[in-house]
PyMOL commands that place a pseudoatom at each C-alpha (Angstrom):
pseudoatom trace, name=CA, resn=ASN, resi=1, chain=A, elem=C, hetatm=0, pos=[-30.795, 43.382, 33.827]
pseudoatom trace, name=CA, resn=ARG, resi=2, chain=A, elem=C, hetatm=0, pos=[-31.997, 44.561, 30.703]
pseudoatom trace, name=CA, resn=PRO, resi=3, chain=A, elem=C, hetatm=0, pos=[-35.932, 42.831, 30.319]
pseudoatom trace, name=CA, resn=ARG, resi=4, chain=A, elem=C, hetatm=0, pos=[-36.739, 39.531, 28.210]
pseudoatom trace, name=CA, resn=ARG, resi=5, chain=A, elem=C, hetatm=0, pos=[-37.611, 40.629, 24.709]
pseudoatom trace, name=CA, resn=ARG, resi=6, chain=A, elem=C, hetatm=0, pos=[-39.971, 38.176, 22.999]
pseudoatom trace, name=CA, resn=HIS, resi=7, chain=A, elem=C, hetatm=0, pos=[-38.056, 36.280, 20.999]
pseudoatom trace, name=CA, resn=ASP, resi=8, chain=A, elem=C, hetatm=0, pos=[-35.380, 36.266, 22.835]
pseudoatom trace, name=CA, resn=VAL, resi=9, chain=A, elem=C, hetatm=0, pos=[-36.894, 33.881, 25.058]
pseudoatom trace, name=CA, resn=THR, resi=10, chain=A, elem=C, hetatm=0, pos=[-38.790, 31.988, 22.058]
pseudoatom trace, name=CA, resn=MET, resi=11, chain=A, elem=C, hetatm=0, pos=[-35.448, 31.699, 19.496]
pseudoatom trace, name=CA, resn=PRO, resi=12, chain=A, elem=C, hetatm=0, pos=[-33.573, 28.845, 21.109]
pseudoatom trace, name=CA, resn=ALA, resi=13, chain=A, elem=C, hetatm=0, pos=[-36.892, 26.655, 20.992]
pseudoatom trace, name=CA, resn=PHE, resi=14, chain=A, elem=C, hetatm=0, pos=[-37.075, 26.860, 17.249]
pseudoatom trace, name=CA, resn=GLN, resi=15, chain=A, elem=C, hetatm=0, pos=[-33.839, 26.936, 16.452]
pseudoatom trace, name=CA, resn=PHE, resi=16, chain=A, elem=C, hetatm=0, pos=[-34.046, 23.503, 14.856]
pseudoatom trace, name=CA, resn=LEU, resi=17, chain=A, elem=C, hetatm=0, pos=[-35.851, 23.893, 12.368]
pseudoatom trace, name=CA, resn=PHE, resi=18, chain=A, elem=C, hetatm=0, pos=[-33.329, 26.532, 10.895]
pseudoatom trace, name=CA, resn=ARG, resi=19, chain=A, elem=C, hetatm=0, pos=[-30.516, 23.848, 11.226]
pseudoatom trace, name=CA, resn=LYS, resi=20, chain=A, elem=C, hetatm=0, pos=[-28.389, 23.568, 7.651]
pseudoatom trace, name=CA, resn=THR, resi=21, chain=A, elem=C, hetatm=0, pos=[-29.125, 20.286, 6.996]
pseudoatom trace, name=CA, resn=ALA, resi=22, chain=A, elem=C, hetatm=0, pos=[-25.996, 17.825, 4.562]
pseudoatom trace, name=CA, resn=MET, resi=23, chain=A, elem=C, hetatm=0, pos=[-27.630, 18.214, 0.770]
pseudoatom trace, name=CA, resn=ILE, resi=24, chain=A, elem=C, hetatm=0, pos=[-26.606, 15.657, -1.745]
pseudoatom trace, name=CA, resn=LYS, resi=25, chain=A, elem=C, hetatm=0, pos=[-24.164, 18.207, -4.514]
pseudoatom trace, name=CA, resn=LYS, resi=26, chain=A, elem=C, hetatm=0, pos=[-20.706, 18.617, -6.472]
pseudoatom trace, name=CA, resn=ASP, resi=27, chain=A, elem=C, hetatm=0, pos=[-18.140, 17.928, -4.174]
pseudoatom trace, name=CA, resn=THR, resi=28, chain=A, elem=C, hetatm=0, pos=[-19.909, 15.294, -1.293]
pseudoatom trace, name=CA, resn=VAL, resi=29, chain=A, elem=C, hetatm=0, pos=[-20.090, 12.048, -0.746]
pseudoatom trace, name=CA, resn=VAL, resi=30, chain=A, elem=C, hetatm=0, pos=[-22.187, 9.981, -0.176]
pseudoatom trace, name=CA, resn=GLY, resi=31, chain=A, elem=C, hetatm=0, pos=[-22.813, 6.694, 1.364]
pseudoatom trace, name=CA, resn=LEU, resi=32, chain=A, elem=C, hetatm=0, pos=[-25.912, 4.665, 0.343]
pseudoatom trace, name=CA, resn=HIS, resi=33, chain=A, elem=C, hetatm=0, pos=[-27.068, 0.886, 0.843]
pseudoatom trace, name=CA, resn=TYR, resi=34, chain=A, elem=C, hetatm=0, pos=[-28.591, -0.577, -2.429]
pseudoatom trace, name=CA, resn=GLN, resi=35, chain=A, elem=C, hetatm=0, pos=[-30.254, -3.097, -3.691]
pseudoatom trace, name=CA, resn=MET, resi=36, chain=A, elem=C, hetatm=0, pos=[-30.731, -4.165, -7.091]
pseudoatom trace, name=CA, resn=PHE, resi=37, chain=A, elem=C, hetatm=0, pos=[-33.090, -6.751, -9.217]
pseudoatom trace, name=CA, resn=ASP, resi=38, chain=A, elem=C, hetatm=0, pos=[-33.982, -7.792, -12.351]
pseudoatom trace, name=CA, resn=ALA, resi=39, chain=A, elem=C, hetatm=0, pos=[-36.014, -7.242, -14.769]
pseudoatom trace, name=CA, resn=ASN, resi=40, chain=A, elem=C, hetatm=0, pos=[-38.365, -10.162, -13.134]
pseudoatom trace, name=CA, resn=ASP, resi=41, chain=A, elem=C, hetatm=0, pos=[-37.642, -8.295, -9.473]
pseudoatom trace, name=CA, resn=GLN, resi=42, chain=A, elem=C, hetatm=0, pos=[-35.583, -10.737, -8.200]
pseudoatom trace, name=CA, resn=LEU, resi=43, chain=A, elem=C, hetatm=0, pos=[-32.785, -9.136, -5.558]
pseudoatom trace, name=CA, resn=ILE, resi=44, chain=A, elem=C, hetatm=0, pos=[-30.103, -9.548, -7.307]
pseudoatom trace, name=CA, resn=ASP, resi=45, chain=A, elem=C, hetatm=0, pos=[-26.975, -7.593, -5.224]
pseudoatom trace, name=CA, resn=GLU, resi=46, chain=A, elem=C, hetatm=0, pos=[-27.546, -5.845, -2.136]
pseudoatom trace, name=CA, resn=THR, resi=47, chain=A, elem=C, hetatm=0, pos=[-25.145, -3.723, 0.473]
pseudoatom trace, name=CA, resn=GLN, resi=48, chain=A, elem=C, hetatm=0, pos=[-24.240, -4.806, 4.004]
pseudoatom trace, name=CA, resn=GLN, resi=49, chain=A, elem=C, hetatm=0, pos=[-22.356, -2.193, 4.623]
pseudoatom trace, name=CA, resn=PRO, resi=50, chain=A, elem=C, hetatm=0, pos=[-22.452, 1.326, 2.775]
pseudoatom trace, name=CA, resn=ILE, resi=51, chain=A, elem=C, hetatm=0, pos=[-20.755, 2.058, -0.212]
pseudoatom trace, name=CA, resn=VAL, resi=52, chain=A, elem=C, hetatm=0, pos=[-19.359, 5.950, -0.809]
pseudoatom trace, name=CA, resn=TYR, resi=53, chain=A, elem=C, hetatm=0, pos=[-18.544, 7.258, -3.600]
pseudoatom trace, name=CA, resn=LEU, resi=54, chain=A, elem=C, hetatm=0, pos=[-17.988, 11.062, -4.756]
pseudoatom trace, name=CA, resn=HIS, resi=55, chain=A, elem=C, hetatm=0, pos=[-21.059, 12.803, -6.271]
pseudoatom trace, name=CA, resn=GLY, resi=56, chain=A, elem=C, hetatm=0, pos=[-20.865, 15.594, -9.061]
pseudoatom trace, name=CA, resn=GLY, resi=57, chain=A, elem=C, hetatm=0, pos=[-20.198, 13.801, -11.975]
pseudoatom trace, name=CA, resn=TYR, resi=58, chain=A, elem=C, hetatm=0, pos=[-17.010, 11.663, -11.049]
pseudoatom trace, name=CA, resn=ASP, resi=59, chain=A, elem=C, hetatm=0, pos=[-18.081, 7.943, -12.567]
pseudoatom trace, name=CA, resn=GLY, resi=60, chain=A, elem=C, hetatm=0, pos=[-18.213, 7.052, -8.935]
pseudoatom trace, name=CA, resn=ILE, resi=61, chain=A, elem=C, hetatm=0, pos=[-21.819, 5.766, -9.313]
pseudoatom trace, name=CA, resn=PHE, resi=62, chain=A, elem=C, hetatm=0, pos=[-24.345, 5.098, -12.188]
pseudoatom trace, name=CA, resn=PRO, resi=63, chain=A, elem=C, hetatm=0, pos=[-25.396, 8.340, -13.834]
pseudoatom trace, name=CA, resn=LEU, resi=64, chain=A, elem=C, hetatm=0, pos=[-28.681, 8.231, -14.150]
pseudoatom trace, name=CA, resn=VAL, resi=65, chain=A, elem=C, hetatm=0, pos=[-28.444, 7.504, -10.270]
pseudoatom trace, name=CA, resn=GLU, resi=66, chain=A, elem=C, hetatm=0, pos=[-26.687, 10.407, -9.748]
pseudoatom trace, name=CA, resn=GLU, resi=67, chain=A, elem=C, hetatm=0, pos=[-29.001, 12.531, -11.089]
pseudoatom trace, name=CA, resn=ALA, resi=68, chain=A, elem=C, hetatm=0, pos=[-31.398, 10.815, -8.884]
pseudoatom trace, name=CA, resn=LEU, resi=69, chain=A, elem=C, hetatm=0, pos=[-29.609, 11.280, -5.577]
pseudoatom trace, name=CA, resn=HIS, resi=70, chain=A, elem=C, hetatm=0, pos=[-28.996, 14.829, -6.360]
pseudoatom trace, name=CA, resn=GLY, resi=71, chain=A, elem=C, hetatm=0, pos=[-30.402, 17.058, -3.843]
pseudoatom trace, name=CA, resn=LYS, resi=72, chain=A, elem=C, hetatm=0, pos=[-31.739, 14.127, -1.592]
pseudoatom trace, name=CA, resn=THR, resi=73, chain=A, elem=C, hetatm=0, pos=[-30.646, 14.145, 2.900]
pseudoatom trace, name=CA, resn=VAL, resi=74, chain=A, elem=C, hetatm=0, pos=[-30.233, 11.222, 4.943]
pseudoatom trace, name=CA, resn=GLY, resi=75, chain=A, elem=C, hetatm=0, pos=[-33.144, 8.625, 5.008]
pseudoatom trace, name=CA, resn=ASP, resi=76, chain=A, elem=C, hetatm=0, pos=[-33.819, 9.775, 1.628]
pseudoatom trace, name=CA, resn=GLU, resi=77, chain=A, elem=C, hetatm=0, pos=[-34.878, 6.817, -0.743]
pseudoatom trace, name=CA, resn=VAL, resi=78, chain=A, elem=C, hetatm=0, pos=[-34.393, 6.737, -4.975]
pseudoatom trace, name=CA, resn=ASP, resi=79, chain=A, elem=C, hetatm=0, pos=[-36.254, 3.868, -6.858]
pseudoatom trace, name=CA, resn=ILE, resi=80, chain=A, elem=C, hetatm=0, pos=[-35.128, 4.117, -10.476]
pseudoatom trace, name=CA, resn=VAL, resi=81, chain=A, elem=C, hetatm=0, pos=[-34.962, 1.112, -13.896]
pseudoatom trace, name=CA, resn=LEU, resi=82, chain=A, elem=C, hetatm=0, pos=[-31.898, 1.414, -15.228]
pseudoatom trace, name=CA, resn=GLN, resi=83, chain=A, elem=C, hetatm=0, pos=[-32.271, 0.209, -19.487]
pseudoatom trace, name=CA, resn=PRO, resi=84, chain=A, elem=C, hetatm=0, pos=[-29.220, -1.053, -19.727]
pseudoatom trace, name=CA, resn=ASP, resi=85, chain=A, elem=C, hetatm=0, pos=[-27.420, 0.897, -21.640]
pseudoatom trace, name=CA, resn=ASP, resi=86, chain=A, elem=C, hetatm=0, pos=[-27.544, 3.383, -18.549]
pseudoatom trace, name=CA, resn=ALA, resi=87, chain=A, elem=C, hetatm=0, pos=[-25.867, 0.428, -16.018]
pseudoatom trace, name=CA, resn=PHE, resi=88, chain=A, elem=C, hetatm=0, pos=[-23.373, -2.140, -17.226]
pseudoatom trace, name=CA, resn=GLY, resi=89, chain=A, elem=C, hetatm=0, pos=[-23.988, -1.344, -21.143]
pseudoatom trace, name=CA, resn=GLU, resi=90, chain=A, elem=C, hetatm=0, pos=[-25.258, -4.000, -24.126]
pseudoatom trace, name=CA, resn=GLN, resi=91, chain=A, elem=C, hetatm=0, pos=[-24.566, -7.779, -24.512]
pseudoatom trace, name=CA, resn=ASP, resi=92, chain=A, elem=C, hetatm=0, pos=[-21.110, -6.806, -27.117]
pseudoatom trace, name=CA, resn=PRO, resi=93, chain=A, elem=C, hetatm=0, pos=[-20.526, -10.223, -28.724]
pseudoatom trace, name=CA, resn=GLU, resi=94, chain=A, elem=C, hetatm=0, pos=[-16.936, -9.993, -29.704]
pseudoatom trace, name=CA, resn=LEU, resi=95, chain=A, elem=C, hetatm=0, pos=[-15.863, -10.115, -25.945]
pseudoatom trace, name=CA, resn=VAL, resi=96, chain=A, elem=C, hetatm=0, pos=[-17.405, -13.783, -26.200]
pseudoatom trace, name=CA, resn=ARG, resi=97, chain=A, elem=C, hetatm=0, pos=[-14.459, -16.125, -27.613]
pseudoatom trace, name=CA, resn=ILE, resi=98, chain=A, elem=C, hetatm=0, pos=[-13.763, -19.550, -27.547]
pseudoatom trace, name=CA, resn=GLU, resi=99, chain=A, elem=C, hetatm=0, pos=[-9.889, -20.267, -27.118]
pseudoatom trace, name=CA, resn=PRO, resi=100, chain=A, elem=C, hetatm=0, pos=[-7.702, -23.350, -26.848]
pseudoatom trace, name=CA, resn=ALA, resi=101, chain=A, elem=C, hetatm=0, pos=[-7.492, -24.902, -23.204]
pseudoatom trace, name=CA, resn=ASP, resi=102, chain=A, elem=C, hetatm=0, pos=[-4.167, -24.976, -23.719]
pseudoatom trace, name=CA, resn=ALA, resi=103, chain=A, elem=C, hetatm=0, pos=[-3.645, -21.217, -23.094]
pseudoatom trace, name=CA, resn=PHE, resi=104, chain=A, elem=C, hetatm=0, pos=[-5.271, -21.034, -19.546]
pseudoatom trace, name=CA, resn=PRO, resi=105, chain=A, elem=C, hetatm=0, pos=[-3.762, -23.336, -16.191]
pseudoatom trace, name=CA, resn=SER, resi=106, chain=A, elem=C, hetatm=0, pos=[-4.760, -27.560, -16.205]
pseudoatom trace, name=CA, resn=GLU, resi=107, chain=A, elem=C, hetatm=0, pos=[-7.148, -27.062, -13.717]
pseudoatom trace, name=CA, resn=VAL, resi=108, chain=A, elem=C, hetatm=0, pos=[-9.412, -24.025, -15.481]
pseudoatom trace, name=CA, resn=LYS, resi=109, chain=A, elem=C, hetatm=0, pos=[-13.539, -24.124, -14.753]
pseudoatom trace, name=CA, resn=PRO, resi=110, chain=A, elem=C, hetatm=0, pos=[-16.505, -22.379, -14.989]
pseudoatom trace, name=CA, resn=GLY, resi=111, chain=A, elem=C, hetatm=0, pos=[-16.662, -19.161, -12.470]
pseudoatom trace, name=CA, resn=MET, resi=112, chain=A, elem=C, hetatm=0, pos=[-13.139, -18.488, -12.903]
pseudoatom trace, name=CA, resn=MET, resi=113, chain=A, elem=C, hetatm=0, pos=[-11.489, -14.392, -13.756]
pseudoatom trace, name=CA, resn=PHE, resi=114, chain=A, elem=C, hetatm=0, pos=[-9.035, -13.858, -15.954]
pseudoatom trace, name=CA, resn=GLU, resi=115, chain=A, elem=C, hetatm=0, pos=[-7.276, -10.622, -17.235]
pseudoatom trace, name=CA, resn=ALA, resi=116, chain=A, elem=C, hetatm=0, pos=[-6.640, -9.770, -20.654]
pseudoatom trace, name=CA, resn=ASP, resi=117, chain=A, elem=C, hetatm=0, pos=[-4.821, -7.079, -22.562]
pseudoatom trace, name=CA, resn=MET, resi=118, chain=A, elem=C, hetatm=0, pos=[-6.725, -5.552, -25.133]
pseudoatom trace, name=CA, resn=PRO, resi=119, chain=A, elem=C, hetatm=0, pos=[-5.183, -4.676, -28.823]
pseudoatom trace, name=CA, resn=ASP, resi=120, chain=A, elem=C, hetatm=0, pos=[-6.496, -0.868, -27.177]
pseudoatom trace, name=CA, resn=GLY, resi=121, chain=A, elem=C, hetatm=0, pos=[-4.106, -1.143, -24.717]
pseudoatom trace, name=CA, resn=ASP, resi=122, chain=A, elem=C, hetatm=0, pos=[-7.742, -1.451, -22.213]
pseudoatom trace, name=CA, resn=VAL, resi=123, chain=A, elem=C, hetatm=0, pos=[-6.863, -4.670, -19.533]
pseudoatom trace, name=CA, resn=VAL, resi=124, chain=A, elem=C, hetatm=0, pos=[-10.518, -7.312, -19.612]
pseudoatom trace, name=CA, resn=VAL, resi=125, chain=A, elem=C, hetatm=0, pos=[-11.313, -8.976, -17.408]
pseudoatom trace, name=CA, resn=PHE, resi=126, chain=A, elem=C, hetatm=0, pos=[-12.789, -12.215, -18.448]
pseudoatom trace, name=CA, resn=ARG, resi=127, chain=A, elem=C, hetatm=0, pos=[-15.206, -14.964, -16.528]
pseudoatom trace, name=CA, resn=VAL, resi=128, chain=A, elem=C, hetatm=0, pos=[-14.750, -18.544, -17.581]
pseudoatom trace, name=CA, resn=THR, resi=129, chain=A, elem=C, hetatm=0, pos=[-18.200, -19.948, -19.310]
pseudoatom trace, name=CA, resn=ASP, resi=130, chain=A, elem=C, hetatm=0, pos=[-17.486, -23.586, -20.653]
pseudoatom trace, name=CA, resn=VAL, resi=131, chain=A, elem=C, hetatm=0, pos=[-14.488, -25.877, -20.640]
pseudoatom trace, name=CA, resn=ALA, resi=132, chain=A, elem=C, hetatm=0, pos=[-14.953, -28.870, -22.701]
pseudoatom trace, name=CA, resn=GLU, resi=133, chain=A, elem=C, hetatm=0, pos=[-13.154, -30.185, -26.133]
pseudoatom trace, name=CA, resn=GLY, resi=134, chain=A, elem=C, hetatm=0, pos=[-10.218, -28.089, -24.885]
pseudoatom trace, name=CA, resn=LYS, resi=135, chain=A, elem=C, hetatm=0, pos=[-11.370, -25.225, -26.041]
pseudoatom trace, name=CA, resn=VAL, resi=136, chain=A, elem=C, hetatm=0, pos=[-12.401, -21.900, -22.933]
pseudoatom trace, name=CA, resn=VAL, resi=137, chain=A, elem=C, hetatm=0, pos=[-15.422, -20.289, -23.659]
pseudoatom trace, name=CA, resn=VAL, resi=138, chain=A, elem=C, hetatm=0, pos=[-14.632, -16.755, -21.807]
pseudoatom trace, name=CA, resn=ASP, resi=139, chain=A, elem=C, hetatm=0, pos=[-17.287, -13.904, -21.622]
pseudoatom trace, name=CA, resn=GLY, resi=140, chain=A, elem=C, hetatm=0, pos=[-15.481, -10.641, -21.278]
pseudoatom trace, name=CA, resn=ASN, resi=141, chain=A, elem=C, hetatm=0, pos=[-18.979, -8.776, -21.032]
pseudoatom trace, name=CA, resn=HIS, resi=142, chain=A, elem=C, hetatm=0, pos=[-19.921, -7.695, -17.152]
pseudoatom trace, name=CA, resn=PRO, resi=143, chain=A, elem=C, hetatm=0, pos=[-22.550, -10.610, -15.903]
pseudoatom trace, name=CA, resn=LEU, resi=144, chain=A, elem=C, hetatm=0, pos=[-25.318, -8.364, -15.700]
pseudoatom trace, name=CA, resn=ALA, resi=145, chain=A, elem=C, hetatm=0, pos=[-24.610, -6.205, -18.686]
pseudoatom trace, name=CA, resn=GLY, resi=146, chain=A, elem=C, hetatm=0, pos=[-27.945, -6.287, -20.889]
pseudoatom trace, name=CA, resn=MET, resi=147, chain=A, elem=C, hetatm=0, pos=[-30.078, -6.264, -18.036]
pseudoatom trace, name=CA, resn=LYS, resi=148, chain=A, elem=C, hetatm=0, pos=[-32.503, -3.597, -17.131]
pseudoatom trace, name=CA, resn=ILE, resi=149, chain=A, elem=C, hetatm=0, pos=[-31.292, -2.655, -13.466]
pseudoatom trace, name=CA, resn=ARG, resi=150, chain=A, elem=C, hetatm=0, pos=[-34.351, -1.621, -10.142]
pseudoatom trace, name=CA, resn=PHE, resi=151, chain=A, elem=C, hetatm=0, pos=[-31.721, 0.426, -7.900]
pseudoatom trace, name=CA, resn=LYS, resi=152, chain=A, elem=C, hetatm=0, pos=[-33.415, 1.414, -5.120]
pseudoatom trace, name=CA, resn=ALA, resi=153, chain=A, elem=C, hetatm=0, pos=[-31.360, 2.785, -2.492]
pseudoatom trace, name=CA, resn=LYS, resi=154, chain=A, elem=C, hetatm=0, pos=[-31.276, 4.938, 1.001]
pseudoatom trace, name=CA, resn=VAL, resi=155, chain=A, elem=C, hetatm=0, pos=[-29.203, 7.459, 1.761]
pseudoatom trace, name=CA, resn=GLU, resi=156, chain=A, elem=C, hetatm=0, pos=[-26.822, 7.214, 4.857]
pseudoatom trace, name=CA, resn=SER, resi=157, chain=A, elem=C, hetatm=0, pos=[-24.931, 10.060, 5.334]
pseudoatom trace, name=CA, resn=ILE, resi=158, chain=A, elem=C, hetatm=0, pos=[-23.469, 12.858, 4.496]
pseudoatom trace, name=CA, resn=ARG, resi=159, chain=A, elem=C, hetatm=0, pos=[-20.242, 15.102, 4.170]
pseudoatom trace, name=CA, resn=GLU, resi=160, chain=A, elem=C, hetatm=0, pos=[-18.531, 16.954, 2.315]
pseudoatom trace, name=CA, resn=ALA, resi=161, chain=A, elem=C, hetatm=0, pos=[-15.093, 16.515, 0.384]
pseudoatom trace, name=CA, resn=THR, resi=162, chain=A, elem=C, hetatm=0, pos=[-11.629, 17.231, 1.082]
pseudoatom trace, name=CA, resn=LYS, resi=163, chain=A, elem=C, hetatm=0, pos=[-9.112, 19.141, -0.826]
pseudoatom trace, name=CA, resn=GLU, resi=164, chain=A, elem=C, hetatm=0, pos=[-7.517, 16.012, -1.591]
pseudoatom trace, name=CA, resn=GLU, resi=165, chain=A, elem=C, hetatm=0, pos=[-10.971, 13.691, -2.423]
pseudoatom trace, name=CA, resn=THR, resi=166, chain=A, elem=C, hetatm=0, pos=[-11.652, 15.991, -5.104]
pseudoatom trace, name=CA, resn=GLU, resi=167, chain=A, elem=C, hetatm=0, pos=[-8.426, 16.551, -7.193]
pseudoatom trace, name=CA, resn=HIS, resi=168, chain=A, elem=C, hetatm=0, pos=[-8.405, 12.973, -7.049]
pseudoatom trace, name=CA, resn=GLY, resi=169, chain=A, elem=C, hetatm=0, pos=[-11.382, 12.306, -7.894]
pseudoatom trace, name=CA, resn=HIS, resi=170, chain=A, elem=C, hetatm=0, pos=[-12.477, 10.150, -5.918]
pseudoatom trace, name=CA, resn=VAL, resi=171, chain=A, elem=C, hetatm=0, pos=[-13.764, 9.018, -1.983]
pseudoatom trace, name=CA, resn=HIS, resi=172, chain=A, elem=C, hetatm=0, pos=[-10.943, 8.154, 0.548]
pseudoatom trace, name=CA, resn=GLY, resi=173, chain=A, elem=C, hetatm=0, pos=[-10.515, 7.241, 4.012]
pseudoatom trace, name=CA, resn=PRO, resi=174, chain=A, elem=C, hetatm=0, pos=[-13.327, 3.939, 5.385]
pseudoatom trace, name=CA, resn=HIS, resi=175, chain=A, elem=C, hetatm=0, pos=[-15.154, 2.632, 3.163]
pseudoatom trace, name=CA, resn=GLY, resi=176, chain=A, elem=C, hetatm=0, pos=[-13.584, 4.483, 0.058]
pseudoatom trace, name=CA, resn=HIS, resi=177, chain=A, elem=C, hetatm=0, pos=[-10.202, 4.329, -1.503]
pseudoatom trace, name=CA, resn=HIS, resi=178, chain=A, elem=C, hetatm=0, pos=[-6.880, 3.791, 0.287]
pseudoatom trace, name=CA, resn=HIS, resi=179, chain=A, elem=C, hetatm=0, pos=[-3.640, 5.353, -0.942]
for i in range(1, 179): cmd.bond("trace and resi %d" % i, "trace and resi %d" % (i + 1))
show_as sticks, trace
zoom trace
């Protein structure tokens, strides 16, 4: 039997202090719960299940939120105010159009959504905002465009992204993208 040295006895008791804690960094998959509030601090959206995104400039979340989350660990929270340009953009008046009602199905009503191919090749989703006098008003702006948004989030999970996820630029698996 070799004699025990003092650190042999105490080392296991302190190992928990040196455990590696997962931290949000490039190429990690982050799960979080969030709430979004309008300028009047009224709740406008929140998660029921955590959302997941690939961290590191893959456009899976607002860039300023991603910046605020960088370096955080599970349980950490962020609370950030986003100006329209940092969130859903400004209202674009060219995306509000008045179209003849006969270009739509006869049961068209406010709230319905339609896709349209734009001249530049993009596809825009237009939301019907009004139907009257043989005309339909459609709006291709995001419903929250032009709004200042308060975004609160709590980090629920962090893991290293797989090679396939970083190659594809998005999350695979539970709560993420499936091929």
